[in-house]
C-alpha positions, 0 to 999 in steps of 0.5 A: 541525453537527447530530447527523445529520452528526456521526453520519454522519461517525463512521459513515464514519470507522469504516467507513474504519478497518475497511477499512484494518484488514482490508487490513492483516490481508489483507497480513499473511496474504499475506506469510506465505503467500507466504513459505511458497510461496517456501520450498516452491518452494525445497525441492520435489522429486519426479515432480510438481515441475513441477505443484507449481511451476506451482500455487505460481506461479499462487497467487503471481501471482493473490494478488499481483494481488488484494492490489494491487486491494484496496490500491488500493480501500482507499487510493483517496482517499489521496494520497502528496504533498498540495498543501500538501506541494508548496506547502511544498516549493516555498517551501522551495526558493525560500527556499534559492535566495535564500539561496544565494550564490556566492563570485563574486557 
């Protein structure tokens, strides 16, 4: 592997790490602001109650959609269950099935 390939891989890894870090910062800010907005929904009173509730709910819904889209873009290449995990689990189940014996066999 030449130095250009190593340099490109390092650059790609740093960019991926930066994107994940930004997503987690975005997620932390989202959790704090949503908690404050939900508390605001709980304590709101007065003549503009309906307007405040509508604004808070709009912010909650729109930001939730954006955080979901951001997460999907950051983790689009990640798989929860990789093929190697599926293969290991299949072998484990087959092994357990062979070891399983009932009293009547």
